[in-house]
DOLUM-535186 format. One record per residue: x, y, z of N, C-alpha, C, O in turn; residue number from 1. Coordinates in steps of 0.02 Angstrom, whole numbers. Layout:
<pts>
  n.east  n.north    n.up  ca.east  ca.north   ca.up  c.east  c.north    c.up  o.east  o.north    o.up  pos
       X        Y       Z        X         Y       Z       X        Y       Z       X        Y       Z  NUM
...
</pts>
This chain:
<pts>
  n.east  n.north    n.up  ca.east  ca.north   ca.up  c.east  c.north    c.up  o.east  o.north    o.up  pos
    3485     1600    1237     3429      1636    1263    3448     1708    1274    3507     1724    1281    1
    3397     1752    1274     3411      1822    1286    3396     1842    1357    3355     1812    1391    2
    3429     1894    1377     3423      1919    1447    3364     1968    1449    3356     2009    1405    3
    3324     1962    1502     3268      2009    1509    3290     2065    1553    3320     2053    1606    4
    3278     2127    1534     3292      2183    1577    3228     2223    1585    3218     2275    1554    5
    3184     2195    1628     3119      2225    1642    3128     2295    1671    3174     2307    1709    6
    3081     2340    1652     3078      2408    1678    3140     2450    1660    3154     2501    1691    7
    3177     2427    1609     3235      2466    1587    3228     2479    1513    3198     2440    1476    8
    3256     2536    1491     3256      2546    1421    3331     2550    1399    3374     2571    1437    9
    3343     2530    1336     3408      2527    1308    3422     2587    1266    3385     2602    1220   10
    3479     2621    1283     3498      2681    1242    3569     2666    1218    3612     2650    1258   11
    3580     2672    1151     3646      2663    1124    3682     2730    1118    3652     2780    1100   12
    3747     2729    1135     3787      2790    1132    3857     2774    1107    3882     2718    1112   13
    3888     2825    1080     3958      2819    1057    4005     2820    1117    3997     2861    1163   14
    4053     2776    1117     4104      2773    1171    4164     2813    1147    4188     2804    1091   15
    4187     2857    1191     4248      2898    1175    4299     2880    1226    4292     2899    1284   16
    4349     2846    1207     4403      2826    1256    4437     2890    1278    4461     2930    1238   17
    4438     2899    1344     4467      2959    1372    4502     2943    1437    4470     2918    1484   18
    4568     2958    1441     4600      2948    1506    4576     2998    1556    4546     3048    1538   19
    4591     2984    1619     4575      3033    1670    4518     3009    1714    4496     2951    1710   20
    4494     3052    1756     4447      3034    1805    4477     3002    1865    4538     2994    1868   21
    4440     2983    1912     4465      2956    1975    4488     2884    1967    4526     2859    2009   22
    4469     2849    1913     4484      2780    1905    4526     2770    1842    4523     2809    1795   23
    4566     2716    1842     4611      2702    1785    4575     2675    1722    4593     2693    1666   24
    4527     2633    1733     4492      2601    1676    4423     2627    1671    4376     2600    1699   25
    4417     2681    1634     4353      2712    1622    4347     2728    1549    4396     2730    1512   26
    4284     2739    1529     4272      2762    1459    4219     2817    1464    4173     2812    1503   27
    4227     2868    1424     4179      2922    1418    4129     2906    1364    4148     2886    1309   28
    4065     2915    1379     4013      2903    1327    3977     2968    1313    3967     3009    1357   29
    3959     2977    1248     3931      3039    1225    3855     3042    1236    3816     3049    1189   30
    3835     3037    1298     3764      3044    1316    3763     3056    1392    3805     3031    1430   31
    3712     3095    1413     3711      3111    1486    3642     3115    1515    3595     3083    1491   32
    3636     3154    1567     3573      3155    1605    3515     3187    1564    3457     3177    1581   33
    3531     3223    1512     3479      3249    1469    3440     3194    1435    3384     3205    1413   34
    3470     3135    1430     3439      3076    1400    3415     3027    1454    3390     2973    1437   35
    3421     3045    1516     3399      3002    1572    3453     2957    1601    3439     2916    1644   36
    3515     2964    1579     3569      2924    1604    3584     2944    1678    3586     3003    1694   37
    3595     2895    1721     3607      2909    1792    3663     2864    1818    3676     2811    1790   38
    3696     2885    1872     3747      2846    1903    3715     2779    1926    3660     2776    1953   39
    3753     2727    1913     3727      2659    1928    3698     2622    1870    3686     2562    1875   40
    3686     2657    1813     3660      2622    1755    3710     2574    1726    3768     2592    1716   41
    3690     2510    1711     3735      2463    1680    3750     2482    1608    3706     2508    1574   42
    3810     2468    1585     3832      2481    1516    3853     2413    1486    3894     2377    1515   43
    3825     2398    1427     3836      2333    1394    3852     2342    1320    3848     2398    1294   44
    3870     2288    1287     3867      2283    1215    3827     2217    1204    3804     2184    1251   45
    3819     2199    1141     3782      2136    1126    3821     2076    1151    3792     2022    1154   46
    3883     2082    1167     3924      2027    1193    3922     2021    1268    3935     1966    1294   47
    3906     2073    1305     3906      2068    1377    3919     2135    1413    3911     2189    1383   48
    3940     2130    1477     3946      2188    1521    4011     2227    1508    4065     2198    1501   49
    4003     2293    1504     4062      2339    1498    4077     2368    1565    4136     2369    1585   50
    4026     2392    1601     4037      2424    1666    3975     2459    1689    3919     2442    1669   51
    3986     2509    1734     3929      2545    1765    3944     2620    1762    4001     2641    1774   52
    3893     2659    1747     3900      2732    1745    3915     2755    1817    3880     2734    1863   53
    3966     2797    1828     3980      2822    1893    3981     2898    1898    3981     2925    1953   54
    3982     2933    1841     3983      3006    1840    3941     3029    1779    3948     3002    1724   55
    3897     3078    1790     3853      3099    1736    3853     3175    1730    3847     3211    1780   56
    3860     3199    1669     3851      3271    1653    3791     3278    1608    3754     3230    1596   57
    3781     3339    1584     3723      3351    1542    3724     3308    1479    3674     3277    1462   58
    3782     3305    1445     3786      3271    1380    3842     3218    1379    3863     3196    1325   59
    3865     3198    1437     3917      3146    1439    3908     3103    1502    3874     3124    1549   60
    3938     3045    1503     3939      3005    1564    4006     2966    1565    4032     2948    1512   61
    4032     2953    1623     4093      2914    1628    4073     2847    1657    4034     2841    1705   62
    4102     2795    1625     4087      2726    1644    4147     2692    1678    4203     2691    1652   63
    4135     2665    1736     4187      2623    1769    4184     2555    1738    4135     2519    1746   64
    4237     2536    1702     4239      2471    1667    4251     2415    1716    4282     2425    1769   65
    4227     2355    1699     4236      2296    1743    4308     2279    1755    4323     2242    1803   66
    4355     2304    1714     4425      2292    1723    4461     2337    1773    4519     2326    1789   67
    4425     2389    1796     4455      2436    1845    4461     2402    1911    4419     2362    1931   68
    4517     2419    1946     4532      2388    2010    4478     2400    2063    4474     2363    2112   69
    4437     2452    2053     4381      2469    2100    4317     2433    2082    4269     2437    2121   70
    4315     2399    2027     4253      2367    2004    4245     2297    2036    4289     2255    2031   71
    4189     2286    2067     4174      2221    2096    4102     2203    2074    4054     2237    2092   72
    4096     2149    2036     4032      2131    2008    4007     2064    2035    4040     2013    2029   73
    3946     2065    2066     3917      2001    2091    3899     1956    2031    3861     1975    1987   74
    3927     1897    2033     3914      1851    1975    3898     1779    2000    3902     1762    2059   75
    3878     1738    1950     3872      1666    1963    3906     1627    1906    3916     1654    1851   76
    3924     1565    1921     3948      1520    1870    3885     1493    1833    3838     1468    1865   77
    3885     1499    1767     3825      1479    1729    3805     1408    1737    3745     1393    1737   78
    3852     1361    1743     3834      1291    1745    3812     1267    1812    3776     1218    1817   79
    3832     1302    1866     3815      1278    1934    3777     1329    1976    3748     1311    2027   80
    3777     1391    1956     3745      1447    1993    3782     1463    2059    3754     1495    2103   81
    3844     1441    2065     3883      1460    2125    3899     1535    2120    3921     1558    2067   82
    3887     1573    2175     3898      1644    2174    3972     1662    2185    4009     1623    2216   83
    3993     1718    2162     4059      1745    2172    4059     1821    2155    4007     1852    2145   84
    4118     1849    2153     4126      1919    2136    4184     1926    2091    4238     1900    2106   85
    4176     1960    2033     4235      1976    1991    4264     2040    2012    4229     2087    2031   86
    4330     2044    2010     4367      2105    2029    4415     2122    1970    4446     2078    1941   87
    4418     2185    1955     4464      2207    1903    4535     2215    1932    4544     2215    1992   88
    4583     2221    1888     4651      2228    1912    4689     2279    1868    4751     2280    1865   89
    4651     2323    1832     4678      2373    1787    4717     2340    1729    4763     2369    1701   90
    4697     2279    1713     4729      2245    1657    4676     2211    1612    4616     2226    1619   91
    4695     2167    1568     4648      2139    1522    4604     2083    1550    4555     2063    1518   92
    4620     2058    1611     4580      2001    1640    4551     2022    1705    4570     2074    1733   93
    4504     1981    1730     4471      1990    1794    4489     1932    1840    4506     1877    1817   94
    4484     1942    1905     4491      1886    1951    4422     1869    1975    4379     1912    1980   95
    4411     1805    1991     4350      1781    2020    4362     1763    2092    4402     1718    2106   96
    4329     1797    2139     4343      1788    2210    4278     1771    2246    4223     1773    2218   97
    4287     1752    2309     4231      1735    2356    4187     1678    2331    4128     1676    2345   98
    4215     1631    2295     4180      1570    2276    4175     1525    2336    4223     1521    2375   99
    4119     1491    2346     4115      1441    2399    4168     1387    2390    4188     1374    2333  100
    4191     1355    2443     4239      1304    2437    4219     1244    2393    4261     1212    2361  101
    4153     1230    2393     4126      1174    2356    4125     1187    2280    4120     1140    2241  102
    4130     1250    2259     4124      1266    2188    4184     1236    2150    4240     1236    2175  103
    4170     1212    2091     4220      1181    2049    4223     1219    1981    4199     1193    1931  104
    4252     1279    1980     4254      1317    1918    4296     1279    1864    4347     1248    1879  105
    4272     1285    1800     4306      1250    1745    4328     1302    1692    4295     1352    1680  106
    4383     1287    1662     4408      1330    1607    4354     1330    1551    4329     1276    1534  107
    4337     1386    1524     4285      1391    1473    4216     1404    1499    4170     1416    1459  108
    4208     1401    1565     4141      1411    1594    4120     1484    1590    4160     1529    1601  109
    4057     1495    1573     4027      1562    1568    4014     1590    1637    3990     1555    1681  110
    4031     1654    1646     4020      1688    1709    3969     1745    1693    3981     1786    1649  111
    3911     1746    1732     3857      1793    1719    3845     1836    1779    3861     1817    1835  112
    3816     1894    1768     3795      1934    1826    3741     1896    1864    3699     1860    1836  113
    3743     1904    1930     3695      1869    1974    3629     1907    1983    3577     1877    1998  114
    3631     1971    1973     3574      2014    1987    3570     2035    2058    3524     2072    2076  115
    3615     2012    2102     3616      2029    2173    3620     2106    2181    3661     2140    2150  116
    3577     2131    2223     3573      2204    2236    3527     2241    2188    3507     2297    2203  117
    3510     2210    2131     3461      2241    2087    3488     2293    2038    3450     2315    1995  118
    3551     2314    2043     3576      2365    1999    3590     2335    1931    3570     2364    1880  119
    3624     2275    1928     3635      2241    1865    3584     2187    1858    3571     2150    1905  120
    3555     2181    1800     3506      2125    1788    3544     2058    1790    3604     2056    1775  121
    3510     2005    1809     3540      1940    1810    3548     1914    1738    3507     1928    1694  122
    3603     1876    1726     3612      1843    1664    3651     1878    1612    3652     1855    1555  123
    3684     1935    1628     3725      1970    1580    3794     1939    1579    3825     1933    1632  124
    3819     1917    1521     3884      1885    1518    3939     1935    1542    3941     1993    1521  125
    3983     1911    1584     4040      1951    1608    4104     1926    1574    4149     1965    1556  126
    4107     1860    1566     4166      1830    1533    4166     1755    1541    4119     1724    1564  127
    4223     1726    1521     4232      1653    1527    4297     1640    1567    4347     1676    1560  128
    4293     1587    1608     4353      1569    1647    4406     1544    1598    4391     1502    1555  129
    4469     1570    1605     4521      1545    1561    4581     1518    1599    4625     1489    1569  130
    4583     1528    1665     4636      1498    1708    4606     1477    1774    4571     1517    1805  131
    4618     1417    1795     4601      1393    1862    4664     1363    1892    4688     1312    1868  132
    4691     1394    1943     4753      1371    1974    4748     1379    2049    4753     1434    2075  133
    4739     1322    2083     4728      1322    2155    4667     1365    2171    4611     1351    2149  134
    4678     1417    2210     4621      1461    2230    4615     1519    2181    4570     1560    2190  135
    4656     1526    2130     4655      1580    2084    4614     1561    2022    4626     1510    1989  136
    4565     1603    2007     4521      1594    1947    4523     1659    1908    4505     1713    1934  137
    4544     1654    1845     4548      1713    1800    4496     1710    1749    4481     1657    1723  138
    4467     1769    1732     4414      1773    1682    4435     1820    1625    4461     1875    1636  139
    4424     1797    1565     4431      1838    1507    4364     1875    1493    4314     1841    1482  140
    4361     1941    1495     4295      1975    1486    4263     1955    1418    4296     1942    1369  141
    4197     1955    1420     4158      1940    1359    4165     1996    1307    4158     1983    1247  142
    4177     2056    1330     4183      2115    1287    4255     2134    1280    4290     2134    1330  143
    4280     2150    1220     4346      2176    1212    4345     2249    1234    4325     2292    1195  144
    4366     2263    1294     4361      2328    1323    4409     2380    1295    4403     2439    1308  145
    4459     2355    1254     4507      2402    1223    4480     2429    1157    4508     2477    1130  146
    4428     2399    1130     4403      2419    1066    4330     2432    1067    4291     2397    1035  147
    4310     2484    1105     4239      2502    1111    4225     2563    1063    4260     2613    1066  148
    4176     2558    1022     4152      2614     982    4082     2634    1005    4068     2694    1013  149
    4039     2584    1016     3970      2598    1038    3954     2550    1096    3976     2492    1099  150
    3914     2578    1141     3889      2539    1199    3814     2554    1207    3788     2602    1179  151
    3782     2512    1246     3712      2524    1262    3705     2531    1337    3737     2494    1375  152
    3664     2577    1359     3655      2591    1429    3584     2569    1447    3535     2586    1413  153
    3580     2530    1501     3514      2507    1527    3491     2559    1577    3519     2564    1632  154
    3440     2597    1560     3417      2654    1598    3353     2634    1638    3308     2602    1612  155
    3352     2653    1700     3293      2639    1743    3295     2572    1774    3344     2535    1767  156
    3240     2555    1809     3234      2487    1836    3266     2478    1904    3267     2422    1929  157
    3291     2532    1933     3323      2527    2000    3287     2568    2052    3317     2586    2103  158
    3225     2583    2042     3185      2621    2092    3186     2583    2157    3174     2523    2160  159
    3200     2620    2210     3198      2591    2278    3260     2553    2299    3264     2527    2354  160
    3309     2551    2252     3371      2517    2267    3425     2570    2286    3435     2619    2250  161
    3459     2558    2341     3514      2604    2363    3576     2585    2325    3610     2538    2345  162
    3592     2621    2271     3649      2605    2229    3715     2623    2265    3769     2608    2239  163
    3712     2654    2323     3772      2670    2360    3787     2618    2413    3840     2622    2444  164
    3744     2570    2425     3752      2523    2479    3735     2452    2458    3683     2426    2477  165
    3779     2420    2419     3765      2353    2393    3808     2302    2435    3869     2301    2430  166
    3774     2263    2474     3808      2215    2519    3810     2148    2480    3761     2128    2449  167
    3867     2115    2483     3872      2046    2455    3845     1999    2505    3863     2002    2564  168
    3800     1955    2483     3771      1904    2527    3756     1843    2484    3774     1841    2425  169
    3725     1794    2513     3708      1734    2477    3655     1750    2425    3604     1782    2441  170
    3665     1730    2363     3617      1743    2311    3619     1689    2259    3672     1677    2229  171
    3564     1656    2248     3560      1604    2198    3497     1619    2155    3445     1638    2182  172
    3502     1610    2089     3446      1622    2048    3452     1577    1986    3508     1564    1963  173
    3396     1552    1959     3399      1513    1899    3415     1559    1841    3387     1613    1837  174
    3459     1538    1796     3479      1579    1740    3478     1537    1677    3475     1475    1680  175
    3482     1570    1619     3484      1533    1556    3542     1484    1554    3594     1498    1584  176
    3535     1430    1519     3588      1381    1510    3646     1413    1468    3634     1458    1428  177
    3706     1389    1479     3764      1412    1442    3758     1390    1370    3767     1331    1354  178
    3745     1435    1328     3745      1417    1255    3784     1473    1219    3803     1522    1249  179
    3794     1465    1155     3836      1512    1118    3794     1565    1083    3820     1601    1041  180
    3729     1570    1098     3689      1622    1066    3704     1690    1099    3728     1692    1156  181
    3690     1742    1065     3702      1810    1090    3644     1830    1137    3585     1823    1119  182
    3660     1853    1196     3608      1869    1244    3571     1935    1230    3514     1944    1252  183
    3602     1980    1192     3574      2043    1179    3568     2055    1104    3611     2035    1065  184
    3514     2087    1085     3507      2110    1016    3532     2183    1015    3526     2218    1065  185
    3559     2205     959     3579      2274     955    3647     2279     922    3663     2240     877  186
    3686     2327     944     3753      2339     913    3807     2312     958    3801     2312    1020  187
    3860     2290     928     3918      2266     967    3963     2327     980    3945     2384     965  188
    4021     2315    1009     4065      2371    1029    4092     2411     970    4114     2467     978  189
    4089     2381     909     4113      2416     850    4056     2451     813    4067     2481     760  190
    3994     2447     840     3939      2480     808    3904     2437     754    3861     2462     718  191
    3924     2373     750     3893      2329     699    3829     2298     728    3827     2278     786  192
    3777     2294     685     3714      2261     705    3726     2188     720    3762     2154     683  193
    3695     2163     774     3698      2092     793    3633     2059     786    3627     1999     800  194
</pts>
């Protein structure tokens, strides 16, 4: 099934890997506020979530990738809708935290954005669980963050939402079933049509 992103428009831009900025895992994209890009806009590929725009210039924007140690994404487990939060660690994997004790995460399980707070739409793939060891759950991101050429930015749709004050709370929502279809139409991270 595909993800609905009501009241948002999709803009594709070239990703330019650039070190620097306040955060370790960022990517510079060749588009800015002259095209309507704003801080808080989600950045995706056809495979899933890349990150969130955190700095915008006239013709560029910097994206905080989900792998950055400062990135915390409200998510749910696709098969059970248990809520949690992914956290980056400046490496290739994410940690899944704040799962309820009753949750039983499984290796291979799809992890999706929950939509909590309204900044990220619900149902965007974040990754799949690849390690479950006691209380530690590791996620392999859905997008290969080291090989980005093109990304899509979801612009708009956050009117009335305070993007500077997102509190984690209980959040449950029905989402598409875990299947192997692509949730987004468009270009993947390498610029290939999907």
